[in-house]
C-alpha positions as CSV (number, residue, x, y, z in Angstrom):
1,M,73.2,100.9,91.5
2,K,76.1,98.8,92.8
3,T,79.2,100.4,94.4
4,V,82.6,98.8,94.9
5,K,86.0,100.0,95.8
6,V,88.6,99.7,93.0
7,S,92.3,100.3,92.8
8,I,93.7,101.6,89.5
9,D,97.0,102.9,90.6
10,S,99.1,102.7,87.5
11,I,98.9,103.8,83.8
12,E,98.6,100.2,82.6
13,K,95.8,99.4,85.1
14,V,93.9,102.5,84.0
15,K,94.1,101.5,80.3
16,E,93.0,97.9,81.1
17,F,90.2,99.2,83.4
18,V,88.8,101.6,80.8
19,T,88.9,98.9,78.1
20,I,86.8,96.6,80.3
21,V,84.2,99.2,81.3
22,N,83.8,100.4,77.7
23,E,82.7,96.9,76.7
24,Y,79.4,97.5,78.6
25,P,76.6,100.0,77.7
26,Y,76.0,101.0,81.3
27,D,77.1,104.1,83.2
28,F,80.2,103.7,85.4
29,D,81.2,106.6,87.7
30,L,84.4,106.9,89.8
31,V,83.9,108.9,92.9
32,T,86.4,110.4,95.3
33,G,85.4,113.0,97.8
34,R,83.1,115.4,95.9
35,Y,84.4,114.5,92.5
36,V,82.5,112.2,90.2
37,I,83.9,111.3,86.8
38,N,82.9,109.0,83.9
39,A,84.9,105.8,84.5
40,K,85.0,105.3,80.7
41,S,87.2,108.4,80.3
42,I,91.0,107.9,80.6
43,M,91.5,111.7,80.9
44,G,88.9,111.9,83.6
45,I,90.6,109.1,85.6
46,F,93.9,110.9,85.4
47,S,92.3,114.0,86.9
48,L,91.8,112.0,90.1
49,D,94.3,110.9,92.8
50,I,94.6,107.2,91.7
51,S,97.1,106.4,94.4
52,K,94.2,105.6,96.7
53,P,91.2,103.3,96.1
54,L,88.2,104.9,94.5
55,D,84.5,104.2,94.6
56,L,83.0,102.7,91.4
57,N,79.3,103.2,90.9
58,I,77.8,100.8,88.3
59,R,74.3,102.0,87.2
60,D,71.4,99.9,85.9
61,A,73.5,96.9,85.0
62,G,70.7,94.5,86.0
63,A,71.4,90.9,85.0
64,Q,74.9,91.6,83.8
65,I,76.1,92.9,87.2
66,N,77.8,89.5,88.1
67,E,79.6,89.4,84.8
68,I,80.8,92.9,85.2
69,L,82.0,92.3,88.7
70,E,83.9,89.2,87.6
71,S,85.6,91.1,84.7
72,L,86.6,93.8,87.2
73,K,87.8,91.4,89.9
74,P,91.5,92.3,89.5
75,F,90.7,95.9,90.4
76,I,88.2,95.4,93.2
77,V,89.6,96.1,96.7
78,T,88.5,94.0,99.6
79,P,87.9,95.6,103.0
80,E,91.1,94.1,104.4
81,E,93.1,95.6,101.5
82,Q,91.9,99.2,102.1
């Protein structure tokens, strides 16, 4: 499992993010506090406080992890941006 921080703080970003993660057959979870939701679900994402960065868990992506991280690069938050 790979975990990165992501920022999806607008409706347009949520739509684009969900489109990207749905291109892959792996499990993606967004985690904030004690809440864990399916990152492929627009409704699930809007149940979270998207004004703050969220943890994204990518499960069992194996060899495609670098490709996934590259496609999600616009959403990944670096430590200095947190």
